[in-house]
C-alpha positions in Angstrom: -25.6 -81.6 -106.9 -29.5 -81.8 -105.7 -32.3 -79.5 -106.5 -33.5 -77.1 -103.8 -36.4 -78.7 -103.5 -34.6 -82.1 -102.4 -33.2 -80.3 -99.3 -34.1 -82.1 -96.1 -33.5 -81.3 -92.5 -30.3 -83.0 -91.4 -28.8 -82.7 -95.0 -25.2 -81.2 -94.8 -24.5 -78.6 -97.6 -21.5 -77.3 -99.2 -22.4 -73.5 -99.8 -20.3 -70.5 -99.9 -17.0 -72.3 -99.1 -18.6 -73.8 -96.0 -20.5 -76.6 -94.5 -23.9 -76.0 -93.3 -26.3 -78.4 -91.5 -29.9 -78.2 -92.5 -32.0 -77.4 -89.4 -35.6 -76.4 -90.7 -36.6 -76.2 -94.5 -40.1 -74.8 -96.0 -41.2 -74.7 -99.3 -43.1 -71.2 -100.0 -45.3 -70.6 -102.9 -46.0 -67.0 -103.0 -49.2 -65.8 -105.2 -47.1 -64.1 -107.7 -43.4 -65.3 -108.4 -41.7 -68.4 -108.4 -41.4 -71.1 -105.5 -38.6 -70.9 -103.4 -37.1 -73.3 -100.6 -36.6 -71.5 -97.3 -33.7 -73.2 -95.5 -32.4 -72.5 -91.8 -29.0 -73.8 -91.4 -26.2 -73.9 -89.1 -22.3 -73.5 -90.4 -20.5 -76.5 -89.0 -17.0 -74.6 -88.3 -18.5 -71.6 -86.8 -22.0 -72.5 -85.4 -23.5 -69.4 -87.1 -27.3 -70.0 -87.8 -28.5 -68.4 -91.2 -31.7 -68.0 -93.0 -31.2 -68.7 -97.0 -33.5 -68.7 -99.8 -33.2 -71.0 -102.7 -35.1 -70.5 -105.9 -37.0 -74.2 -106.6 -34.9 -74.4 -109.9 -31.4 -73.7 -108.1 -29.0 -76.3 -107.4 -27.1 -77.0 -104.4 -24.2 -79.0 -103.5 -24.8 -81.8 -100.9 -21.7 -82.9 -99.0 -20.6 -86.9 -99.0 -21.0 -87.6 -95.7 -20.9 -91.6 -94.4 -22.4 -92.4 -91.1 -20.8 -94.7 -88.5 -22.4 -96.9 -85.4 -20.4 -96.0 -82.2 -21.3 -96.4 -78.8 -20.9 -93.7 -76.2 -18.0 -94.4 -73.7 -17.4 -91.2 -71.6 -17.2 -87.5 -71.2 -13.8 -85.8 -70.4 -14.5 -82.1 -70.1 -15.6 -80.7 -73.5 -14.4 -84.2 -75.3 -16.7 -87.0 -75.9 -15.1 -90.4 -76.0 -17.0 -93.0 -78.5 -16.0 -96.1 -79.8 -16.7 -98.4 -83.0 -18.2 -101.8 -81.8 -17.1 -103.5 -84.3 -13.4 -102.5 -84.9 -12.8 -101.3 -81.2 -11.5 -97.9 -82.8 -12.2 -94.7 -80.4 -13.4 -91.4 -81.7 -13.3 -88.1 -79.8 -16.1 -85.3 -80.7 -15.9 -82.2 -79.4 -19.2 -80.8 -77.2 -20.0 -77.8 -80.2 -20.6 -81.0 -82.6 -22.9 -82.8 -80.5 -24.9 -79.9 -79.0 -28.7 -81.1 -78.6 -27.7 -84.5 -78.0 -25.7 -84.2 -75.1 -28.6 -84.5 -72.7 -29.4 -87.9 -73.8 -26.1 -89.5 -73.7 -25.2 -92.4 -71.1 -22.5 -94.9 -71.1 -23.2 -97.7 -73.9 -25.7 -95.5 -75.6 -25.6 -96.4 -79.3 -25.6 -93.8 -81.9 -24.5 -93.1 -85.4 -21.8 -90.4 -86.1 -21.9 -88.7 -89.7 -18.5 -88.2 -91.0 -17.4 -85.7 -93.7 -13.6 -86.4 -95.0 -12.9 -88.2 -91.6 -14.1 -85.5 -89.1 -17.2 -85.9 -87.5 -19.9 -83.3 -88.5 -23.0 -84.6 -86.4 -24.8 -87.2 -84.7 -27.9 -89.0 -85.0 -29.8 -90.3 -81.7 -31.9 -93.3 -81.2 -35.8 -92.1 -81.4 -36.2 -92.9 -77.9 -34.0 -93.4 -74.7 -34.3 -94.9 -71.4 -33.2 -92.6 -68.5 -33.7 -93.1 -64.4 -35.4 -90.6 -62.6 -33.1 -89.2 -60.0 -35.3 -86.4 -58.5 -38.7 -85.6 -58.2 -41.9 -84.7 -56.2 -43.5 -88.2 -54.5 -45.7 -89.9 -56.5 -49.6 -88.7 -56.3 -52.9 -89.1 -57.4 -54.5 -86.1 -58.9 -56.5 -84.9 -62.1 -55.8 -86.6 -65.5 -53.0 -85.0 -67.7 -51.5 -83.4 -64.7 -48.0 -83.2 -64.8 -44.5 -82.5 -62.5 -40.9 -81.6 -63.1 -38.4 -84.6 -62.9 -34.8 -84.6 -62.9 -33.3 -87.4 -64.8 -29.8 -89.3 -64.3 -28.1 -87.0 -66.8 -29.4 -84.1 -65.4 -31.5 -83.3 -67.9 -35.4 -82.3 -66.8 -38.5 -83.2 -68.4 -42.2 -83.2 -67.5 -43.9 -86.4 -66.5 -47.2 -87.6 -65.2 -47.9 -87.4 -61.3 -47.5 -91.3 -60.7 -43.7 -91.2 -61.6 -41.4 -91.4 -58.5 -37.6 -91.4 -57.9 -36.0 -94.5 -59.2 -38.5 -95.0 -62.1 -37.2 -95.6 -65.5 -39.0 -93.8 -68.1 -38.7 -93.5 -72.2 -37.5 -89.9 -73.4 -38.4 -89.2 -77.0 -35.3 -87.3 -78.1 -36.9 -85.2 -81.0 -38.9 -83.2 -78.5 -37.0 -84.1 -75.1 -40.5 -85.3 -73.8 -41.7 -88.2 -71.6 -43.1 -90.9 -73.8 -44.0 -93.6 -71.5 -43.0 -96.0 -68.2 -40.0 -98.3 -69.2 
């Protein structure tokens, strides 16, 4: 059990007979009354999002999850296949668990999977990934800060500076899905 003020983004909470992943938190202290923790979370089984207010003195049960290093192998329909690089044990994860991680997956990407009672409940990406540009307008000179659309090898689209051309490898920030630098 943890205090409501200790809830952080990414935590998995046991609440109302379900498992919830915390998406956003905000500590609110109104002029009158007690401070509260405003938490946006998603039910892991159903995928529904809810906003919940917890009093700062309230206690919430944090689910015991353990992290496991894995390597992405391939996708087969809505099932993604991963392998533990130490034991070579393979793990299958459904598309709905991966959600926002899918655009950054490419074979041999190393990640961390969160498991609760042996079932995958979430995934942690590296902060940055290298991806190749497969389609964009030709490189050109222009005013500083100008950008253009580029399609990456995994089908993801990001805005890049004008000097980037097809075939270039770029670094993408996984938390914001934005161009970081040329690799």
